[in-house]
Structure formats: C-alpha cells, structure tokens
C-alpha positions as CSV (number, residue, x, y, z in Angstrom):
1,M,-21.6,-27.3,-57.8
2,K,-20.0,-27.3,-54.4
3,T,-21.9,-29.8,-52.2
4,A,-21.8,-30.2,-48.1
5,N,-21.3,-34.0,-49.1
6,D,-18.1,-32.7,-50.0
7,H,-16.1,-34.3,-46.6
8,F,-13.4,-32.1,-47.4
9,I,-15.7,-29.4,-47.0
10,A,-17.1,-30.1,-44.4
11,F,-13.7,-30.7,-42.5
12,E,-12.2,-27.4,-43.3
13,C,-15.6,-25.7,-41.7
14,L,-15.1,-28.0,-38.7
15,N,-11.5,-27.3,-38.4
16,S,-11.8,-23.5,-38.2
17,I,-14.1,-23.0,-35.3
18,G,-12.3,-22.4,-32.1
19,N,-8.9,-21.9,-33.2
20,S,-8.8,-18.7,-30.9
21,L,-10.0,-17.2,-28.0
22,E,-10.9,-13.7,-29.2
23,L,-14.7,-13.4,-29.9
24,E,-14.3,-11.3,-33.1
25,E,-10.8,-13.3,-34.8
26,M,-13.0,-16.7,-33.5
27,L,-16.2,-15.5,-35.6
28,S,-14.3,-13.8,-38.8
29,E,-12.3,-16.9,-39.1
30,V,-15.5,-19.5,-39.0
31,I,-17.7,-16.9,-41.1
32,S,-14.6,-16.3,-43.7
33,T,-13.9,-19.9,-44.0
34,F,-17.3,-21.5,-44.9
35,I,-17.7,-18.4,-47.5
36,R,-14.5,-19.7,-48.9
37,W,-15.7,-23.2,-49.4
38,T,-19.2,-23.1,-49.9
39,G,-19.3,-20.2,-52.3
40,A,-21.3,-17.6,-50.0
41,I,-21.6,-14.5,-51.1
42,A,-21.3,-12.9,-47.8
43,G,-22.1,-13.7,-43.9
44,K,-22.1,-12.5,-40.6
45,Y,-23.1,-13.5,-37.1
46,I,-25.6,-11.5,-34.8
47,E,-27.2,-11.9,-31.0
48,P,-30.4,-9.7,-31.5
49,E,-31.2,-10.2,-28.2
50,S,-27.7,-9.1,-26.8
51,L,-26.6,-5.3,-26.2
52,S,-23.1,-6.3,-25.4
53,S,-21.7,-8.2,-28.7
54,V,-20.9,-6.5,-31.7
55,P,-22.2,-8.5,-35.1
56,K,-19.4,-10.1,-37.1
57,H,-19.7,-9.2,-41.0
58,I,-17.8,-10.4,-43.8
59,G,-18.8,-9.6,-47.6
60,I,-21.1,-7.5,-49.6
61,D,-23.7,-6.0,-47.1
62,F,-27.5,-7.3,-46.7
63,S,-30.8,-6.7,-44.3
64,T,-30.9,-9.2,-41.5
65,P,-34.8,-10.9,-41.9
66,E,-37.0,-9.4,-40.0
67,I,-38.2,-12.6,-38.8
68,L,-35.3,-15.6,-37.4
69,I,-35.5,-18.9,-37.6
70,A,-36.4,-20.1,-33.9
71,S,-33.2,-21.4,-31.6
72,D,-34.7,-25.3,-31.6
73,E,-34.5,-25.5,-35.5
74,P,-31.4,-26.6,-36.9
75,F,-31.6,-23.9,-39.6
76,G,-34.0,-21.9,-41.8
77,L,-34.0,-20.3,-45.7
78,H,-35.2,-17.0,-46.4
79,Q,-35.9,-15.7,-49.7
80,T,-34.8,-11.9,-51.1
81,S,-36.4,-9.4,-53.2
82,E,-32.4,-10.0,-54.9
83,G,-32.8,-13.0,-55.8
84,T,-30.7,-14.6,-53.4
85,V,-31.4,-17.2,-50.1
86,I,-29.8,-16.4,-46.7
87,L,-29.3,-19.5,-44.3
88,D,-30.3,-18.5,-40.7
89,V,-28.3,-21.2,-38.3
90,P,-29.3,-20.5,-34.9
91,V,-26.3,-21.0,-32.3
92,D,-27.8,-20.3,-28.8
93,S,-28.9,-16.7,-28.9
94,G,-27.3,-16.0,-31.8
95,H,-27.8,-16.8,-35.2
96,F,-24.7,-17.2,-38.8
97,L,-26.3,-15.5,-41.4
98,F,-24.9,-16.6,-45.1
99,V,-26.5,-15.0,-48.6
100,F,-26.3,-17.8,-51.2
101,R,-27.2,-17.1,-55.2
102,E,-30.4,-19.8,-55.3
103,D,-28.8,-22.1,-57.7
104,T,-26.4,-23.2,-55.1
105,A,-27.2,-26.8,-52.5
106,I,-28.1,-24.3,-50.0
107,E,-30.1,-27.0,-47.7
108,S,-26.8,-29.4,-47.5
109,F,-24.6,-26.1,-46.3
110,G,-27.5,-25.9,-43.8
111,I,-27.8,-29.4,-42.6
112,M,-23.5,-28.9,-42.6
113,L,-23.4,-26.5,-40.7
114,S,-26.0,-26.8,-38.2
115,T,-24.2,-30.1,-37.0
116,F,-21.7,-27.7,-36.0
117,R,-23.5,-25.6,-33.6
118,I,-22.8,-27.3,-30.2
119,K,-18.9,-26.8,-30.9
120,L,-19.6,-23.1,-32.2
121,F,-21.9,-22.4,-29.3
122,N,-18.8,-24.0,-26.8
123,A,-16.4,-21.5,-29.3
124,I,-18.6,-18.9,-28.7
125,N,-19.0,-19.4,-24.7
126,A,-15.3,-20.2,-24.3
127,C,-14.4,-16.5,-26.2
128,K,-17.3,-14.6,-24.1
129,N,-15.9,-16.4,-20.8
130,V,-12.4,-15.2,-21.5
131,E,-13.2,-11.8,-22.3
132,N,-15.3,-11.9,-19.1
133,L,-12.4,-13.1,-17.2
134,R,-10.2,-10.5,-18.5
135,T,-13.2,-7.6,-17.4
136,L,-13.4,-9.2,-14.1
137,N,-9.4,-8.9,-13.8
138,V,-9.6,-5.1,-14.4
139,N,-11.9,-4.5,-12.2
140,L,-10.1,-6.4,-9.3
141,E,-6.7,-4.6,-10.4
142,Q,-8.7,-1.2,-10.5
143,Q,-10.3,-2.1,-7.4
144,L,-7.0,-3.3,-5.7
145,D,-5.2,-0.1,-6.8
146,A,-8.1,1.7,-4.9
147,E,-7.5,-0.3,-1.7
148,K,-3.6,0.6,-2.0
149,N,-4.5,4.2,-2.5
150,K,-7.0,3.9,0.5
151,N,-4.7,2.0,2.6
152,K,-1.6,4.5,1.9
153,M,-4.4,7.3,3.0
154,T,-5.2,5.2,6.0
155,E,-1.7,4.5,6.9
156,K,-0.5,8.3,6.5
157,L,-3.9,9.7,8.5
158,M,-2.7,6.9,11.5
159,I,1.6,7.9,11.3
160,S,0.2,11.3,11.5
161,Q,-2.0,10.4,14.2
162,S,0.9,9.2,16.0
163,R,3.0,11.8,15.3
164,M,0.5,14.0,17.0
165,A,0.6,11.8,20.2
166,V,4.6,12.1,19.8
167,M,4.3,15.8,19.5
168,G,2.0,16.3,22.5
169,E,4.3,13.8,24.7
170,M,7.5,16.8,23.3
171,I,5.8,19.6,24.6
172,G,5.4,18.1,27.9
173,M,9.3,17.9,27.9
174,I,9.8,21.1,26.4
175,A,8.0,22.4,29.3
176,H,10.3,20.1,31.7
177,Q,13.5,21.0,29.9
178,W,12.3,25.2,30.2
179,R,11.6,25.2,33.4
180,Q,14.8,25.2,35.4
181,P,16.0,28.2,33.1
182,I,13.0,29.8,33.4
183,T,13.3,30.1,36.7
184,V,17.1,30.7,37.3
185,I,16.2,33.6,34.5
186,G,13.8,34.7,36.8
187,I,15.6,35.0,40.0
188,I,18.1,36.5,38.2
189,A,15.9,39.2,36.9
190,N,14.3,39.9,40.2
191,N,17.9,39.9,42.2
192,T,19.0,42.5,39.7
193,L,15.6,44.6,40.0
194,L,16.3,44.8,44.2
195,D,19.5,45.9,43.9
196,I,18.4,48.4,41.5
197,Q,15.9,49.6,44.6
198,L,18.3,48.9,47.2
199,E,20.8,51.2,44.8
200,N,23.5,48.1,45.2
201,T,24.6,47.6,41.7
202,N,27.9,46.4,41.0
203,S,28.9,46.3,37.5
204,K,30.8,43.6,37.5
205,Q,27.9,41.2,38.9
206,L,25.1,42.7,36.6
207,I,27.3,41.5,33.7
208,N,28.2,38.1,35.3
209,D,24.7,38.0,35.9
210,L,23.7,38.9,32.0
211,K,25.6,36.4,30.8
212,L,24.0,33.5,32.6
213,I,20.9,35.1,31.1
214,D,22.2,34.9,28.0
215,K,23.6,31.1,28.4
216,H,20.1,30.2,29.0
217,I,18.5,32.0,26.4
218,H,20.6,29.9,24.2
219,F,19.3,26.9,26.0
220,L,16.3,27.5,25.5
221,S,16.5,28.2,22.0
222,R,18.5,25.7,21.1
223,T,16.1,23.5,22.9
224,I,12.9,24.9,20.3
225,D,15.6,23.9,17.2
226,D,16.1,20.1,18.2
227,F,12.7,19.8,18.7
228,R,11.6,21.5,15.5
229,N,14.0,19.8,13.5
230,F,12.8,16.5,15.0
231,F,9.1,17.3,13.5
232,R,10.4,18.5,10.2
233,P,9.6,15.5,7.9
234,N,13.1,14.1,5.6
235,K,12.2,14.2,2.0
236,L,15.9,11.9,1.6
237,P,17.6,10.0,3.2
238,Q,20.6,11.8,5.0
239,P,23.8,10.3,6.9
240,V,24.1,9.9,10.4
241,T,26.3,8.4,13.2
242,F,24.8,6.6,15.9
243,G,26.4,9.0,18.0
244,E,24.2,11.7,16.8
245,I,21.1,9.5,17.0
246,A,22.2,8.7,21.5
247,K,22.6,12.5,21.3
248,D,19.2,13.5,20.0
249,L,17.4,11.0,22.1
250,M,19.2,12.5,25.2
251,T,18.2,16.2,24.0
252,I,14.7,15.0,24.1
253,M,14.2,12.6,26.8
254,G,17.0,13.0,29.1
255,K,15.4,15.9,31.7
256,S,12.4,13.4,31.8
257,F,14.5,9.9,32.6
258,D,16.5,12.3,34.7
259,S,13.3,13.7,36.7
260,Q,12.0,9.5,36.6
261,Q,15.6,8.5,37.5
262,I,15.6,6.0,34.6
263,F,19.1,5.1,33.2
264,L,19.8,5.3,29.9
265,S,22.6,3.7,28.5
266,F,23.9,3.6,25.0
267,E,26.3,0.6,23.8
268,G,28.1,0.4,20.3
269,D,30.8,2.2,18.5
270,S,29.4,5.9,19.0
271,E,31.1,6.7,15.0
272,I,29.3,4.1,13.0
273,A,27.6,5.8,9.9
274,F,25.0,4.5,7.7
275,T,22.3,6.8,6.1
276,T,18.4,6.4,6.2
277,Y,15.3,8.4,7.4
278,K,16.7,9.8,10.5
279,N,14.1,11.2,12.3
280,E,11.3,8.4,10.9
281,L,13.8,6.5,13.0
282,L,13.8,8.8,15.6
283,Q,10.4,9.1,16.0
284,V,10.2,4.7,16.1
285,F,13.0,4.8,18.7
286,L,10.8,7.4,21.0
287,N,8.0,5.4,21.1
288,I,10.1,2.2,22.3
289,L,11.4,4.6,24.8
290,N,8.2,6.4,26.1
291,N,6.8,2.6,26.2
292,A,8.9,1.7,28.4
293,K,9.0,5.1,30.7
294,D,5.5,4.2,31.4
295,A,6.1,0.5,31.8
296,F,8.4,1.4,34.5
297,A,5.8,3.6,36.2
298,E,2.8,1.0,35.7
299,N,5.6,-1.9,37.3
300,I,6.7,0.5,40.0
301,I,10.6,-0.7,39.1
302,E,12.9,0.4,42.0
303,H,16.0,1.0,39.6
304,P,14.3,1.7,36.2
305,A,16.9,0.9,33.1
306,I,17.3,0.9,29.6
307,R,19.8,-0.4,27.4
308,F,20.8,0.8,24.4
309,H,22.6,-1.1,21.9
310,L,23.9,-1.1,18.4
311,S,25.4,-3.6,16.0
312,E,26.7,-3.9,12.6
313,N,27.1,-7.4,10.6
314,E,28.5,-8.4,7.3
315,K,25.5,-7.9,5.3
316,N,25.7,-4.3,5.0
317,S,22.9,-3.6,8.0
318,L,22.4,-2.6,11.6
319,L,20.8,-4.0,14.4
320,F,19.5,-1.9,17.1
321,L,18.8,-3.8,20.4
322,I,17.0,-1.7,22.9
323,S,15.9,-3.3,26.5
324,N,14.7,-2.6,29.5
325,N,14.0,-4.1,32.8
326,A,10.1,-3.4,33.3
327,G,9.2,-6.8,33.7
328,S,7.7,-9.5,32.0
329,I,5.4,-8.9,28.8
330,P,2.5,-11.8,29.1
331,S,2.6,-13.8,25.8
332,H,-0.9,-13.5,24.6
333,I,-0.1,-9.4,24.9
334,L,3.3,-9.9,22.9
335,E,1.2,-10.9,19.8
336,R,-0.3,-8.4,19.5
337,I,1.3,-5.4,20.7
338,F,1.8,-4.0,17.0
339,E,-2.2,-4.4,15.7
340,P,-3.9,-0.9,15.5
341,Y,-5.0,0.5,18.0
342,F,-4.1,-2.2,20.8
343,S,-3.2,-0.8,24.2
344,T,-2.5,-2.1,27.8
345,K,-2.7,1.8,28.4
346,S,-6.3,3.9,29.9
347,E,-7.7,5.4,27.3
348,K,-6.5,8.6,28.6
349,N,-2.5,7.5,28.1
350,G,-2.7,5.4,25.4
351,T,-4.2,5.6,21.7
352,G,-2.4,1.7,20.7
353,L,-0.7,3.6,17.7
354,G,2.6,4.2,18.8
355,L,4.2,0.1,18.0
356,Y,1.7,-0.2,15.3
357,M,3.4,2.7,13.1
358,S,6.6,2.3,14.6
359,S,6.5,-1.4,12.8
360,I,4.9,0.4,9.7
361,I,7.8,3.3,9.2
362,V,10.5,0.3,10.2
363,E,9.3,-2.1,7.5
364,K,7.7,0.0,5.2
365,H,9.7,3.1,5.0
366,L,13.3,2.0,6.2
367,N,13.3,-1.9,4.6
368,G,13.9,-3.3,8.0
369,S,12.0,-5.3,10.7
370,L,10.9,-4.7,14.5
371,R,10.1,-7.4,16.7
372,A,10.3,-7.8,20.1
373,C,10.4,-10.4,22.9
374,S,10.5,-10.7,26.8
375,D,11.6,-12.7,29.7
376,A,10.7,-13.0,33.4
377,N,13.0,-9.7,33.7
378,E,13.3,-7.8,30.5
379,T,11.7,-6.8,27.6
380,T,14.1,-6.4,23.8
381,F,12.9,-4.8,21.0
382,A,15.0,-5.8,17.9
383,V,15.0,-2.5,15.1
384,H,17.0,-4.4,12.0
385,I,17.6,-1.6,9.1
386,P,19.8,-1.8,6.3
387,K,22.9,0.2,6.5
388,N,21.9,2.5,3.4
389,S,18.4,3.3,2.8
390,N,17.2,4.3,-1.0
391,A,14.9,7.2,-1.7
392,K,11.2,6.2,-0.8
393,Q,8.8,6.2,-3.5
394,Y,6.5,8.7,-1.8
395,N,6.5,11.1,1.6
396,V,4.8,9.0,4.8
397,Y,4.0,12.2,6.3
C-alpha cells in the first residue's frame, strides 16, 4: 500500500507545484501528479466563492460534498454512498478534492498535502496575478488605442480649424487680388456704354477693350484655380520644385505683401526638386508668413522683409529657413509658440493653432521637424523635411 511516508511520493508531489504560471496548466500538473503517485481515483480543484475561476477536474466525475471542510482545518474526509472517501484539503478560498477507495492510507496523504498548502497558495496566487496582469495589459492597450484614435480625431479637427482660419485669410487675399481687375473691367464697361450713347464707338478701340476684359477675366479665373488647388488635400506625395513653391506663395501672398510693402525674397536653386505633400507644406509656410506679416504691423517695422532660403544636405533632406526682421520674440514666449491655443494676439486676430498645427503637419505628416530661434533683430523658422516623402498611413484632413 502506498503511503505518504514514501519520501519519493512526497518529493514528486511537492515538485509538481508552481511549474507553470498558467493556472489551468499548473493545477492539471499538481492534480495528475498527486493522482498518479497516491493511487487516487480522481481529483479536482474548486473555488466555491469565486465566480471567475473554472474548476479543474481530472479522472472520473464525482460530486462535490455539500459541506466542505473549514479553511482553518488542515484537511477533512467525506464518506460517499459509493463506498469511496473524498480527501478535502482547503487552500485559502479553494479546495483540492481527491477520491480514494476506503482501503487507502488517506489520512497520511491528507497530512502530506496539507503541509504543501503554503506553496500551493503561493503558486495559485502567482498564476492569478499573471492572469490579472495580462488582463490589465489588454485593457491598457485598448485604452491606449482608444486614446490614440481620439487624439488622431482631435488632431484632424484642429488641423481643419487651422485650415479654416487660413481659408478666411485666403478669402481676404482673393478679394484683394480681384479688386483691381474688377475695377478695370467696370471702367471699360462704363466707357464703352458712354461711347455707345454718344455714338462715338470705335471698332478698333472696342476690340482692344474686349481683349483687355478677356485678359482680366482669365486672371480672375486663374486666381480661383490657384486658391482652389491649395485647399484640395493631397492624397499622395507629389513631385515639386522650390521654384513652384515660391511661385505659389507669391500668387497667394504677393498682392497682400505688396499692399503692405513687405519684401519677400527667395534664395536657393529654384530647380531643386523633391517629393512631398505640397499643399500641407504650403499651409506651414503660409502660417509662418502670416505670423510675420502680423508681427510687422504690431512692431511697426519701417522696411519689413522676409528671406526664404532653401538648402539641401548630404543626408537626402532639405532645410527651409524663413527669416523676418520683425524683431525679437522673448524667450518665455518662444518656448511656447508651438503649444496648442497659445497666442500673443487678441482673440479676434489669433486662434493659437497656426504654429501648433504647422509643427504637427511637419513632424507627423511630413516626417520632418520645425524649430524657431530669435535674436535682437531677426526671427528664423527652420523647416527640415526629407527630400522624398513616403505615403502616409491616413489622410490628415
């Protein structure tokens, strides 16, 4: 007859505890080892008070005793109507139950298993802690994904708000660029109407006037196309040259700068070609240029000037330096200009989103960097981007 006095049996049973951090796997090894070395018919582990734990059962099916042994008792024995005995060993809130025939040295196995209770308790708790940690990690990952998606949506909304602010300024620029051609067309129409009323029409002059009207109409149409293209999102990177960027900026900002006598110059090879999200890059440049224009007005600069310089380095990247002579930006403001909703302008004139969204566009969508520095006379913004951008994972707008 096998008894717990067999040290080899005790060693094997003890050695089976805690070999896995998977609860079901660990319990299966403990129960199957105990059954194999003690001659038990079947065994299981249950936690009557727990709704989350799943009972582990090995061997023939047997009923759980209606009244289990108290947790402060080392073990207990339950007689069954089938002529078998159930060994009940409490471990914290759970119970190990093993079915034996009556002629087995059950009490010696009860004593042996009860001496293992601390190790069993620690092993079970270790498995549960690992499972809880996994559940916590899954929940944290889900929360992190939700926050990422929320941040992406917020980011897109803020970019949209920033773009709407730029659009408002663009409408003002369109009106400024249209004012002169519309005035000219109106003057020609009034003069032609007067000549007709005075019967003083000249066919040659009329043809010249109509050609001039047609020229101005084409200018108006081209202006609308230029601005419409700016507001059309780029779904894929497109090839562009520095000269094209300069031309687009002059088309959009030129008349406004001329009216305020702001000198805008471009330095660098106009034929330098690169692949990027052109309209997003233009939006960044327009934000920087508009900020400079506002600074000129605020600081009453006598000869306002903006210098736009492009250079390329050996690491297949481009560096745009946009410098203005609008004066110095104090250090305590300079360190915050890329924060959302931070603005030194009045609520009427500033949203505090322009430079923040410019940094988001450059860093997250153009895979580059945006920095600023300022001295007593000049402020410079440095836009550093790769020469060839890869397609981004999602549409910014």
